[in-house]
C-alpha positions in Angstrom: 178.7 77.8 -144.2 181.1 78.9 -141.6 177.6 79.8 -140.1 175.7 76.2 -140.6 179.0 75.2 -139.4 178.7 76.7 -136.0 174.5 76.9 -135.2 175.4 72.9 -136.2 177.6 72.6 -133.1 175.0 75.5 -131.5 172.4 72.0 -131.3 174.3 69.6 -130.5 175.6 71.1 -127.8 171.9 72.0 -126.8 171.6 68.2 -127.4 173.6 66.5 -125.7 172.9 69.5 -122.2 169.2 68.3 -122.4 170.2 64.2 -123.2 172.5 64.5 -119.6 169.1 66.0 -117.3 166.5 63.7 -119.6 166.5 60.2 -118.3 165.5 58.7 -121.2 165.3 54.8 -120.4 162.2 56.5 -118.0 160.3 58.3 -120.4 160.8 55.4 -122.7 160.1 52.5 -120.1 156.3 54.6 -119.7 155.6 54.7 -123.3 156.2 51.0 -124.1 154.9 49.7 -120.3 152.8 46.7 -121.0 149.8 45.8 -119.9 150.6 41.7 -118.9 152.9 43.0 -116.5 154.2 39.9 -113.9 155.4 37.9 -117.0 156.2 39.7 -120.1 160.4 39.0 -118.6 161.4 40.5 -122.2 160.0 44.0 -121.4 162.4 44.4 -117.7 165.7 45.7 -119.6 168.3 44.9 -118.2 168.7 42.0 -116.6 170.7 40.5 -113.7 171.6 37.2 -114.1 171.0 34.9 -110.4 172.9 32.2 -110.3 171.3 29.3 -108.0 172.5 25.9 -107.8 171.8 22.4 -109.1 167.9 22.8 -109.1 165.9 19.8 -108.5 162.2 18.8 -109.4 160.4 19.0 -106.4 158.7 15.7 -105.9 155.8 15.4 -106.7 152.7 13.0 -104.3 149.7 11.6 -105.7 148.4 10.7 -101.8 147.0 14.0 -100.2 144.7 14.7 -97.6 143.3 17.5 -100.2 139.9 16.3 -101.3 139.6 15.9 -104.9 136.5 19.0 -104.8 139.4 21.1 -102.8 141.6 21.1 -105.6 139.2 21.3 -108.2 137.3 24.1 -107.0 140.8 26.4 -106.4 141.8 24.8 -109.8 138.6 26.4 -110.7 139.2 29.7 -109.0 142.8 30.3 -110.2 141.9 29.5 -113.7 138.8 31.6 -113.6 141.2 34.8 -112.8 143.3 35.0 -114.8 146.5 32.9 -113.7 149.1 31.5 -114.9 150.4 28.6 -112.5 148.4 27.4 -109.4 150.6 25.0 -107.2 149.5 23.4 -103.8 152.0 22.0 -102.2 150.6 19.1 -98.7 153.9 18.5 -96.7 156.5 19.1 -99.2 155.0 17.4 -101.9 153.5 18.5 -105.6 150.1 17.5 -105.3 148.6 19.9 -107.8 149.9 21.9 -110.8 148.4 23.6 -113.1 149.7 25.8 -116.0 147.7 28.3 -118.3 148.3 30.8 -121.2 151.7 29.3 -122.3 153.4 29.4 -118.8 154.5 26.1 -117.7 157.0 25.4 -114.8 160.4 26.5 -116.5 158.7 30.1 -117.4 159.8 33.4 -115.4 157.3 36.1 -113.5 157.7 39.0 -111.5 157.4 38.2 -108.4 156.5 42.4 -108.4 156.8 43.3 -103.7 157.3 39.7 -103.3 160.9 40.6 -103.7 160.2 42.9 -100.4 160.2 39.8 -98.7 163.0 38.2 -99.6 164.7 41.4 -98.6 163.3 41.0 -95.6 165.3 37.3 -96.0 168.5 39.1 -96.1 168.7 41.3 -93.6 167.8 38.4 -91.5 171.1 36.6 -93.0 173.5 39.8 -92.7 172.4 40.4 -88.9 173.5 36.3 -88.4 176.6 36.9 -90.5 177.7 40.2 -88.2 177.7 42.4 -91.6 174.3 44.2 -89.5 174.8 44.7 -86.1 170.7 45.2 -85.2 167.1 45.6 -87.0 167.7 48.9 -84.1 170.3 50.6 -86.1 170.3 53.6 -87.0 169.9 53.6 -91.0 172.4 56.4 -91.4 175.2 54.0 -90.1 175.6 52.4 -92.8 174.5 55.1 -95.3 176.1 58.7 -93.6 176.1 60.3 -96.7 172.0 60.1 -96.7 170.7 63.7 -96.7 167.6 62.6 -94.2 168.7 65.2 -91.6 168.6 68.1 -93.8 165.8 67.2 -95.6 164.3 66.9 -91.4 165.9 70.0 -90.7 164.5 72.2 -94.2 160.7 70.3 -93.3 160.2 70.2 -89.9 161.2 71.8 -86.4 163.6 69.8 -83.6 165.7 67.4 -84.0 165.2 64.8 -87.1 165.2 61.0 -85.3 166.8 58.4 -86.4 164.8 56.3 -88.7 166.5 52.7 -88.2 166.2 49.1 -89.6 163.1 47.9 -88.0 161.5 51.0 -89.4 161.7 49.8 -91.9 161.2 46.6 -92.2 158.2 47.5 -90.9 156.6 50.0 -93.3 156.9 52.9 -90.1 159.9 55.2 -91.3 157.4 58.4 -91.9 158.9 58.8 -95.5 157.1 59.9 -97.9 154.5 57.8 -99.5 154.3 59.1 -103.3 152.9 56.0 -105.0 151.3 58.1 -107.3 151.2 55.6 -110.8 150.0 58.1 -113.2 152.5 61.0 -112.6 156.3 60.5 -114.0 157.5 63.1 -111.1 156.2 60.9 -108.1 158.2 59.3 -106.1 157.0 55.5 -106.7 157.5 55.9 -110.7 160.7 57.7 -110.3 162.2 54.7 -108.7 160.8 52.2 -111.0 161.0 53.5 -114.3 164.2 55.8 -113.7 168.5 54.9 -114.8 169.2 55.9 -110.8 167.0 54.3 -108.3 169.2 54.5 -105.8 168.9 58.6 -106.1 165.1 58.5 -106.4 164.7 56.5 -103.4 167.6 58.5 -101.3 165.7 61.5 -102.1 162.5 60.4 -101.0 162.2 63.3 -97.9 160.4 62.5 -94.2 156.8 63.5 -93.4 156.2 62.5 -89.9 158.7 61.0 -87.1 159.8 57.3 -87.7 157.3 54.4 -85.8 154.3 56.4 -85.7 152.3 55.6 -88.7 152.0 52.8 -90.8 152.5 52.9 -95.0 152.9 50.0 -97.6 156.1 52.2 -98.1 158.3 51.2 -101.6 161.2 53.3 -100.4 161.9 51.6 -97.4 162.5 47.9 -99.3 164.9 50.0 -101.7 166.6 51.6 -98.7 166.9 48.6 -96.7 168.9 47.1 -100.0 171.3 50.0 -100.3 172.1 49.2 -96.5 172.8 45.4 -97.2 175.0 46.8 -99.8 177.1 48.7 -97.7 177.2 46.4 -95.1 177.9 43.5 -97.1 180.4 44.3 -99.3 178.5 42.8 -102.0 175.8 43.3 -104.7 172.0 42.6 -103.9 172.3 40.2 -106.5 175.5 38.5 -105.5 174.4 38.5 -102.3 170.8 36.8 -103.0 172.6 34.7 -104.8 175.4 33.2 -102.4 173.4 32.9 -99.3 169.7 32.2 -99.9 169.1 31.4 -103.8 172.1 28.5 -104.5 171.4 27.5 -100.9 167.7 26.9 -101.8 168.4 24.3 -104.9 167.1 27.1 -106.9 166.6 28.0 -110.7 168.8 30.5 -112.1 166.9 33.4 -111.5 166.6 37.0 -112.6 166.6 41.0 -110.5 165.9 44.2 -112.9 168.5 46.3 -113.1 168.0 50.6 -112.6 170.8 50.2 -116.6 173.7 48.1 -117.7 175.8 47.6 -114.6 173.1 49.7 -112.3 171.2 49.1 -109.2 168.6 46.3 -108.4 164.4 47.6 -108.6 165.0 45.5 -105.0 160.9 46.6 -103.9 159.6 45.3 -106.8 161.4 43.3 -109.6 162.8 39.7 -109.0 161.7 36.9 -111.4 161.7 33.3 -111.2 159.6 30.3 -111.8 157.0 28.9 -109.9 159.0 25.9 -108.1 161.6 28.3 -106.9 158.7 30.3 -105.7 157.5 27.4 -104.1 160.8 27.6 -102.9 160.5 30.2 -100.8 157.3 29.1 -98.9 159.0 26.2 -98.0 161.9 27.9 -96.9 159.6 29.7 -94.7 157.1 26.7 -93.8 160.3 24.9 -92.2 161.5 28.2 -90.5 164.4 28.9 -92.8 165.7 25.4 -93.3 166.9 23.4 -96.8 166.8 19.8 -95.7 169.6 20.0 -92.7 170.4 23.6 -93.6 169.4 26.3 -91.8 169.5 28.8 -94.6 167.7 31.2 -92.5 167.9 31.9 -88.9 164.9 30.0 -87.4 164.5 33.4 -84.6 164.5 35.5 -87.4 161.7 33.7 -89.3 160.1 34.1 -86.0 160.3 37.2 -85.8 159.2 38.2 -89.3 155.9 36.8 -88.2 155.6 38.7 -85.6 153.1 42.0 -85.8 154.2 45.4 -85.8 153.4 47.3 -83.7 150.9 49.2 -85.6 149.5 47.3 -88.0 149.1 43.3 -86.8 148.6 42.3 -90.4 152.1 42.7 -91.0 155.1 41.5 -89.8 158.7 42.1 -91.2 158.1 42.8 -95.4 156.1 40.2 -95.0 151.9 39.3 -94.6 150.4 37.3 -92.0 146.6 37.6 -91.7 143.7 38.1 -93.6 143.7 42.1 -94.6 139.8 43.1 -94.5 138.0 44.6 -97.4 137.9 48.7 -97.5 141.4 48.6 -95.5 143.7 50.5 -97.7 147.9 50.8 -98.9 146.2 47.5 -101.0 145.2 46.3 -103.9 143.1 43.3 -102.0 140.7 42.2 -99.4 139.5 38.7 -97.6 136.1 37.8 -97.8 136.0 36.4 -94.1 139.6 35.4 -91.7 142.1 32.6 -92.5 140.5 29.5 -91.7 143.5 29.1 -90.3 144.9 31.3 -88.4 148.8 31.1 -88.6 148.8 31.2 -92.4 150.5 34.0 -94.3 151.7 34.8 -97.5 153.9 37.2 -99.8 152.0 40.0 -101.6 153.1 41.0 -105.5 151.3 43.2 -107.9 148.7 41.3 -110.3 148.3 39.3 -107.1 151.6 37.0 -107.0 151.0 34.9 -104.3 152.4 32.6 -102.0 150.7 30.9 -99.3 152.4 29.6 -96.2 149.9 27.5 -94.0 152.5 25.3 -91.0 149.2 23.9 -89.2 148.5 21.8 -92.7 152.0 21.8 -93.7 150.9 23.7 -96.8 152.3 25.9 -99.7 150.7 27.4 -102.6 151.7 29.7 -105.3 149.9 31.9 -107.4 151.6 33.6 -110.7 149.1 35.1 -113.0 148.3 38.7 -114.1 145.4 41.2 -113.1 142.0 39.9 -112.8 138.7 41.9 -111.9 138.6 40.7 -108.2 140.3 38.1 -105.9 139.8 36.9 -102.1 143.0 35.7 -100.8 140.8 33.7 -98.8 139.0 31.6 -101.0 141.8 29.7 -101.7 143.9 28.6 -98.4 139.8 28.5 -96.8 139.0 26.1 -99.2 141.8 23.7 -99.1 141.8 24.1 -95.1 138.0 23.2 -94.7 138.3 20.3 -97.3 141.2 19.1 -95.0 138.8 19.2 -92.1 135.4 18.0 -93.6 
């Protein structure tokens, strides 16, 4: 009996040690990851509620300069490409609203990488408030415990160069871009599924000096949000709610946390309804204003829409031109250039989209699941052609 008790104690000790070394959330999430990922909100646990502020219905108007045929064509394209929601707004009025597969105006969808643009907006607000001094600031000004310099010396020769906020915003940090979704130990899988997204992000090593190569890399956004939290002294969810979501008069949203009481996964996972993604588009259309209130500095919005020195289709965490077929690092392309050259858009996995066309006072929201193919030129160009015919 005494031997049995000792054996059970030994087993308990081994299990305790293993449990502290193995991230069970990562493996449980990997085993149950949903096929329809953007609209399966219940799978993403735990969620942190993001309070909004007195949401109002978007104004609707039957009068529009967009021909009925153009609206019918974009509806048919969205419907045939596995969409859940399609909204078209002209002059701030909702002129087209369609839902499929049981979705509706109040349903939440994961904006996936559209969340990156939200992070970009919050960085601009923090600079305006003085919490962050400049995009030229080195990251280690705000994250002094980051082991970047040590990792550089371990892997490279010479003095480690400084990565700035602008390098992260432009996706030119030089940090390793390990986005293999089939490898549970890749940087992306560790950040996406693990119980400690901050640790996973901060251990990503440098591969080359910043400012040399553009690479769309999720770690850049996650580190930006850590900078935001350290600079402001507020959690990402708190800052998002008070500085953006409430002033937008948006409905309650949610972010996905790595663990209960943990860190928001900011490179991927803000859950909001179609109306509120449209409000984000309207905010950008009006250069940071909601009604008479300047929520995001106008100059920051304009800076966001300037292309990186390396990649002409990308600004500060936002896409500013249609991408061409065969483009690397992304999962979509456009068959032709945007007819309205000022078109820009938010992009999320599964082709979550908010298109903004200032010259036509248009905002378009598409939410849904992965279609067999997607052409980013179809919906914007169909609407613009219709308006000019």
